[in-house]
C-alpha positions in Angstrom: -44.8 52.0 -7.1 -46.7 51.9 -10.2 -49.1 48.7 -10.3 -49.1 47.9 -13.8 -45.2 47.8 -14.4 -43.8 46.4 -17.5 -41.0 44.8 -18.5 -39.9 44.2 -15.0 -38.5 41.5 -13.2 -37.8 39.9 -9.9 -34.7 37.1 -9.8 -35.7 36.3 -13.1 -39.5 36.2 -12.7 -41.8 39.0 -14.7 -43.2 40.7 -11.8 -45.7 43.7 -11.7 -46.2 46.7 -8.9 -48.3 44.8 -6.2 -46.0 41.7 -6.7 -42.8 43.6 -6.4 -44.2 45.6 -3.4 -45.3 42.3 -1.9 -41.9 41.2 -2.2 -40.4 44.8 -0.4 -43.0 44.3 2.3 -42.0 41.2 3.0 -38.5 41.5 3.3 -37.2 41.9 7.0 -34.1 44.7 6.1 -36.2 47.1 3.5 -39.8 46.4 4.6 -40.0 49.9 6.8 -39.2 51.6 3.3 -42.9 53.4 2.4 -44.5 52.7 -0.8 -47.4 54.1 -2.3 -49.0 52.1 -5.4 -49.8 54.4 -8.2 -52.9 53.4 -10.8 -55.0 54.9 -13.3 -57.6 52.0 -11.7 -60.1 53.7 -9.9 -62.8 51.5 -10.0 -65.3 50.9 -6.4 -62.9 48.6 -4.4 -59.2 48.7 -6.3 -58.3 51.0 -3.6 -58.7 48.1 -0.4 -58.0 45.2 -2.9 -54.5 46.0 -4.0 -53.8 47.4 -0.5 -54.5 44.3 0.8 -53.0 42.0 -2.1 -49.4 44.5 -2.4 -49.3 45.0 1.6 -48.6 48.9 0.3 -48.9 51.9 2.7 -51.4 54.1 0.5 -52.8 54.3 -2.7 -52.9 57.1 -5.4 -54.8 57.3 -8.9 -53.2 58.8 -11.4 -53.2 61.3 -13.2 -52.0 63.4 -10.4 -54.4 66.8 -10.9 -54.0 68.0 -6.8 -50.5 68.8 -6.5 -51.0 69.9 -2.7 -52.5 66.5 -2.1 -50.8 64.5 -3.6 -47.8 66.2 -1.3 -50.1 66.0 1.6 -50.7 62.4 1.2 -46.5 61.3 0.5 -46.2 63.9 3.4 -49.2 61.7 6.1 -48.0 58.4 4.4 -43.6 59.0 5.6 -45.2 60.4 8.9 -47.4 57.6 9.1 -44.4 54.8 8.4 -41.9 57.0 10.6 -44.3 56.1 14.2 -45.1 52.7 13.1 -40.7 52.5 13.2 -40.3 54.1 16.1 -43.4 52.3 18.1 -41.8 49.2 17.1 -38.4 50.1 18.3 -40.0 50.8 21.3 -41.5 48.3 21.8 -40.0 45.1 19.6 -41.9 42.3 21.0 -44.9 43.4 19.0 -43.1 43.2 15.8 -44.4 40.7 13.4 
């Protein structure tokens, strides 16, 4: 998910990638979909701030120059989300 989406709306309102990710993660029907934020914002604290604001699963700085690291990030995020889904299905009383 690009943090700085342009010309994007949700329910008729303009949104950026943080807004759209937050909406995805708040919707019980689709919140299981992994979201990795993609952004050129790489200042100290941006990663933690953007993840906290959006509820995204991970964060990637653009441009991607190490394609192996990119693939590892995606694979790791998918595995983490798969485990979280299995855990929530095995222990439904711990779901938020």
